[in-house]
VEXDO-809922 format. One record per residue: x, y, z of N, C-alpha, C, O in turn; residue number from 1. Coordinates in steps of 0.2 Angstrom, whole numbers. Layout:
# VEXDO-809922
{{X,Y,Z},{X,Y,Z},{X,Y,Z},{X,Y,Z},NUM}
...
***
This chain:
# VEXDO-809922
{{62,193,-102},{55,191,-100},{53,184,-101},{50,181,-98},1}
{{55,181,-107},{54,175,-109},{57,170,-104},{54,165,-102},2}
{{63,171,-102},{67,167,-97},{63,167,-91},{63,161,-88},3}
{{60,172,-88},{56,172,-82},{50,168,-83},{49,164,-78},4}
{{47,168,-88},{41,164,-90},{43,157,-90},{39,152,-87},5}
{{48,155,-93},{51,148,-93},{52,146,-86},{51,140,-85},6}
{{56,150,-82},{57,148,-75},{51,147,-71},{51,142,-67},7}
{{46,151,-72},{40,150,-69},{36,144,-70},{34,140,-66},8}
{{36,142,-77},{33,136,-79},{37,130,-76},{33,125,-74},9}
{{43,130,-76},{47,124,-74},{46,124,-66},{46,118,-64},10}
{{46,129,-63},{44,129,-56},{37,126,-54},{37,122,-50},11}
{{32,128,-58},{26,125,-57},{25,118,-59},{22,114,-55},12}
{{29,116,-64},{29,109,-66},{32,105,-60},{30,99,-58},13}
{{38,107,-57},{41,104,-52},{37,103,-46},{37,98,-43},14}
{{33,108,-44},{29,108,-38},{23,103,-39},{22,99,-35},15}
{{20,103,-45},{15,98,-47},{18,91,-46},{14,87,-44},16}
{{24,90,-49},{27,83,-48},{28,81,-41},{26,75,-40},17}
{{30,86,-37},{30,84,-30},{24,82,-27},{23,77,-23},18}
{{19,86,-28},{12,85,-25},{9,78,-28},{7,74,-24},19}
{{10,76,-34},{7,70,-37},{12,64,-34},{9,59,-33},20}
{{18,65,-33},{22,60,-31},{20,58,-24},{21,52,-22},21}
{{18,63,-20},{16,61,-13},{9,57,-13},{8,54,-8},22}
{{6,57,-18},{0,53,-19},{2,45,-19},{-3,41,-18},23}
{{8,44,-22},{10,37,-23},{11,33,-16},{10,36,-11},24}
{{13,27,-17},{14,22,-11},{20,24,-7},{21,22,-2},25}
{{24,28,-10},{31,30,-6},{29,35,-1},{34,36,4},26}
{{24,38,-1},{22,43,4},{21,40,11},{19,34,11},27}
{{20,44,16},{18,41,22},{24,40,27},{30,39,25},28}
{{22,39,33},{28,39,39},{30,31,39},{26,27,37},29}
{{36,31,41},{39,24,42},{37,22,49},{37,26,54},30}
{{34,17,50},{31,14,56},{36,10,60},{39,6,56},31}
{{37,10,66},{41,6,70},{37,-1,70},{31,-1,69},32}
{{41,-6,72},{38,-13,72},{32,-13,77},{27,-16,75},33}
{{32,-10,82},{26,-10,87},{21,-5,86},{16,-5,89},34}
{{21,-1,81},{17,5,79},{10,2,76},{10,-3,73},35}
{{5,6,77},{-2,4,74},{-3,9,68},{-2,15,69},36}
{{-4,7,62},{-5,11,56},{-13,12,56},{-17,7,56},37}
{{-15,18,55},{-22,20,54},{-23,26,50},{-21,32,51},38}
{{-25,25,43},{-25,30,38},{-31,30,34},{-34,24,32},39}
{{-34,35,32},{-39,36,28},{-36,39,21},{-32,43,21},40}
{{-38,35,16},{-35,37,9},{-40,35,4},{-42,29,3},41}
{{-42,40,0},{-47,39,-6},{-53,35,-4},{-55,30,-7},42}
{{-56,36,2},{-62,33,4},{-61,26,8},{-66,23,9},43}
{{-54,24,9},{-53,18,12},{-49,19,18},{-44,23,18},44}
{{-51,16,24},{-48,17,30},{-44,10,31},{-47,5,31},45}
{{-37,11,32},{-33,5,33},{-30,5,40},{-27,10,42},46}
{{-32,0,44},{-29,-1,51},{-25,-7,51},{-27,-13,49},47}
{{-18,-7,53},{-14,-12,53},{-9,-12,59},{-7,-6,61},48}
{{-7,-18,61},{-1,-18,66},{2,-25,65},{-1,-29,62},49}
{{8,-25,67},{12,-31,67},{11,-35,73},{12,-33,79},50}
{{9,-42,72},{8,-46,77},{14,-51,78},{15,-55,73},51}
{{18,-50,83},{24,-54,84},{23,-61,84},{26,-66,82},52}
{{17,-63,88},{16,-70,89},{15,-74,83},{17,-80,82},53}
{{11,-71,78},{10,-74,72},{15,-72,66},{14,-75,60},54}
{{19,-68,68},{24,-65,63},{20,-63,56},{22,-64,51},55}
{{15,-59,58},{11,-56,52},{8,-49,54},{8,-47,59},56}
{{6,-46,48},{3,-40,49},{-5,-41,49},{-7,-45,44},57}
{{-8,-39,54},{-16,-40,54},{-19,-33,55},{-17,-29,57},58}
{{-25,-33,52},{-29,-27,53},{-36,-28,48},{-38,-33,47},59}
{{-38,-22,47},{-44,-21,43},{-43,-16,37},{-40,-11,38},60}
{{-47,-17,32},{-48,-11,27},{-55,-10,27},{-59,-15,26},61}
{{-57,-4,27},{-64,-2,27},{-66,3,22},{-62,8,21},62}
{{-72,3,19},{-75,8,14},{-78,13,18},{-84,11,21},63}
{{-76,19,19},{-79,24,23},{-84,29,18},{-86,34,21},64}
{{-85,27,12},{-89,31,8},{-96,28,7},{-98,23,11},65}
{{-100,31,3},{-107,28,2},{-108,24,-4},{-114,23,-6},66}
{{-102,23,-8},{-102,19,-14},{-98,13,-13},{-93,14,-9},67}
{{-99,8,-18},{-94,3,-18},{-87,5,-20},{-87,9,-25},68}
{{-82,2,-17},{-75,3,-20},{-73,-4,-22},{-73,-9,-18},69}
{{-71,-4,-28},{-69,-10,-31},{-61,-11,-31},{-57,-7,-31},70}
{{-59,-18,-30},{-52,-20,-31},{-48,-17,-25},{-43,-14,-27},71}
{{-50,-17,-19},{-46,-14,-14},{-41,-20,-12},{-43,-26,-11},72}
{{-35,-18,-11},{-30,-22,-9},{-24,-18,-5},{-24,-12,-5},73}
{{-20,-22,-1},{-15,-19,3},{-8,-21,2},{-7,-27,0},74}
{{-4,-17,2},{3,-18,2},{7,-16,8},{5,-11,11},75}
{{13,-19,10},{17,-17,15},{24,-17,12},{26,-22,9},76}
{{28,-12,14},{35,-11,12},{39,-12,18},{38,-8,23},77}
{{44,-16,19},{48,-17,24},{55,-14,23},{57,-13,18},78}
{{58,-12,29},{64,-9,29},{70,-13,25},{75,-10,23},79}
{{69,-19,25},{74,-24,22},{73,-24,14},{77,-28,11},80}
{{68,-20,12},{67,-20,4},{62,-25,2},{60,-24,-4},81}
{{59,-29,6},{54,-33,4},{47,-30,4},{45,-26,8},82}
{{43,-31,-1},{36,-29,-2},{32,-35,-1},{32,-40,-4},83}
{{27,-34,4},{22,-39,5},{16,-37,2},{13,-32,2},84}
{{13,-42,-1},{6,-41,-5},{8,-40,-12},{13,-41,-15},85}
{{2,-38,-16},{-4,-36,-13},{-8,-41,-10},{-7,-47,-12},86}
{{-13,-40,-6},{-18,-45,-4},{-23,-46,-10},{-22,-42,-15},87}
{{-27,-51,-10},{-31,-53,-15},{-36,-47,-15},{-39,-45,-10},88}
{{-38,-44,-21},{-42,-38,-22},{-49,-40,-20},{-52,-45,-21},89}
{{-52,-36,-16},{-59,-37,-14},{-64,-31,-16},{-61,-25,-16},90}
{{-70,-32,-17},{-75,-26,-18},{-78,-25,-12},{-81,-29,-9},91}
{{-78,-19,-9},{-80,-17,-3},{-87,-12,-4},{-86,-7,-7},92}
{{-92,-15,-1},{-98,-11,-2},{-98,-5,3},{-93,-5,8},93}
{{-102,0,3},{-102,6,7},{-102,4,14},{-106,0,16},94}
{{-97,6,18},{-97,5,26},{-95,-2,28},{-95,-4,34},95}
{{-93,-6,23},{-91,-13,25},{-83,-13,26},{-79,-9,23},96}
{{-81,-19,30},{-74,-20,31},{-72,-27,29},{-76,-31,28},97}
{{-66,-27,28},{-63,-34,27},{-56,-35,31},{-53,-30,32},98}
{{-55,-41,33},{-49,-43,37},{-43,-43,32},{-44,-45,26},99}
{{-38,-41,35},{-31,-41,31},{-26,-45,35},{-26,-44,41},100}
{{-23,-49,32},{-17,-53,35},{-12,-54,30},{-13,-57,25},101}
{{-6,-51,31},{0,-52,27},{6,-55,31},{9,-52,35},102}
{{7,-62,30},{13,-65,34},{19,-62,32},{21,-60,27},103}
{{24,-62,37},{31,-59,37},{36,-64,40},{41,-61,42},104}
{{34,-70,41},{38,-74,45},{45,-75,42},{46,-75,36},105}
{{50,-75,46},{57,-75,44},{60,-69,42},{66,-68,40},106}
{{56,-63,42},{59,-57,39},{61,-53,45},{58,-52,51},107}
{{67,-50,44},{69,-45,49},{69,-38,47},{71,-37,41},108}
{{66,-34,51},{65,-27,48},{65,-22,54},{63,-24,60},109}
{{66,-16,53},{66,-10,58},{60,-6,57},{57,-4,63},110}
{{58,-5,51},{52,-1,50},{48,-4,44},{50,-8,41},111}
{{42,-1,44},{37,-3,38},{33,3,36},{32,7,40},112}
{{30,2,30},{25,7,27},{20,3,24},{21,-3,22},113}
{{14,5,25},{8,2,22},{4,7,18},{4,13,19},114}
{{0,4,13},{-5,8,9},{-10,3,6},{-9,-3,5},115}
{{-16,6,5},{-21,2,2},{-22,5,-5},{-21,11,-6},116}
{{-23,1,-10},{-25,3,-17},{-32,1,-19},{-34,-4,-15},117}
{{-35,4,-23},{-41,2,-26},{-42,3,-33},{-39,8,-36},118}
{{-46,0,-36},{-48,0,-43},{-42,-2,-48},{-38,-6,-46},119}
{{-43,0,-54},{-38,-2,-59},{-32,3,-59},{-32,7,-55},120}
{{-27,2,-63},{-22,6,-64},{-15,5,-60},{-11,8,-61},121}
{{-15,-1,-57},{-9,-3,-53},{-7,-9,-57},{-11,-13,-60},122}
{{0,-10,-56},{2,-16,-59},{-1,-22,-56},{0,-28,-58},123}
{{-3,-21,-50},{-6,-27,-46},{-13,-28,-47},{-16,-34,-45},124}
{{-17,-24,-50},{-24,-25,-51},{-26,-31,-54},{-32,-33,-53},125}
{{-22,-34,-58},{-24,-40,-61},{-22,-46,-58},{-24,-52,-60},126}
{{-18,-46,-52},{-16,-51,-49},{-21,-55,-45},{-26,-51,-43},127}
{{-21,-61,-44},{-26,-65,-40},{-23,-67,-33},{-26,-71,-30},128}
{{-17,-64,-31},{-14,-66,-25},{-10,-72,-25},{-9,-75,-20},129}
{{-8,-74,-31},{-4,-80,-31},{3,-79,-27},{5,-73,-26},130}
{{6,-84,-25},{12,-83,-21},{18,-83,-26},{19,-87,-31},131}
{{22,-78,-25},{29,-77,-29},{33,-72,-26},{30,-68,-22},132}
{{39,-72,-27},{44,-67,-25},{47,-64,-31},{49,-68,-35},133}
{{47,-58,-32},{50,-54,-38},{52,-47,-36},{51,-45,-30},134}
{{54,-44,-41},{55,-37,-39},{49,-33,-40},{45,-33,-44},135}
{{48,-28,-35},{42,-24,-35},{42,-18,-40},{47,-18,-43},136}
{{37,-14,-40},{37,-9,-45},{43,-4,-44},{44,0,-48},137}
{{46,-4,-38},{52,1,-37},{58,-3,-36},{63,0,-33},138}
{{59,-9,-39},{65,-13,-38},{66,-17,-32},{71,-20,-31},139}
{{61,-16,-27},{61,-20,-21},{59,-27,-22},{55,-29,-26},140}
{{62,-31,-17},{60,-38,-18},{52,-38,-16},{50,-34,-12},141}
{{48,-43,-18},{41,-43,-17},{39,-50,-16},{41,-55,-19},142}
{{34,-51,-11},{31,-57,-10},{24,-56,-10},{21,-52,-6},143}
{{20,-60,-14},{13,-59,-14},{10,-66,-11},{14,-71,-10},144}
{{4,-65,-9},{1,-71,-5},{-5,-73,-8},{-9,-69,-11},145}
{{-7,-80,-7},{-13,-82,-10},{-18,-81,-5},{-17,-78,0},146}
{{-24,-83,-7},{-30,-81,-3},{-30,-84,5},{-33,-81,9},147}
{{-26,-89,6},{-25,-92,13},{-19,-88,16},{-18,-90,22},148}
{{-16,-83,13},{-11,-80,16},{-4,-84,16},{1,-82,19},149}
{{-4,-89,12},{2,-93,12},{7,-90,7},{5,-85,3},150}
{{13,-91,7},{18,-89,2},{23,-94,0},{27,-93,-4},151}
***
């Protein structure tokens, strides 16, 4: 009987871990180069697409709630292992949008993933968008951009 209870608890813990893991940045579909990303997550709508002419990802991030959302920023993960962003954090008032642009010139990739983050609690929340390349939170190469989108 004790063994059955232990197995039930372990199963429940495993299921909870899977559910919470999907809340992280690794969830979501892999987008093809020409796909348009449009997702609502935690009160933020992120719309992005890759613009071949400028070799950059362009779009908007929008607060779809009735309250301010602080420190909204965007990251993009490329199939080549590079992480673009985060963008400079912005505070979005209710119903407001902000333009997003993350340059990817010189990068070759087959697919990409994107996500918006908000508030504290991320390794990126204190960044001011300085440019640098380093390993991202999952060991991927990472390039952050300054306010002008330079790197």
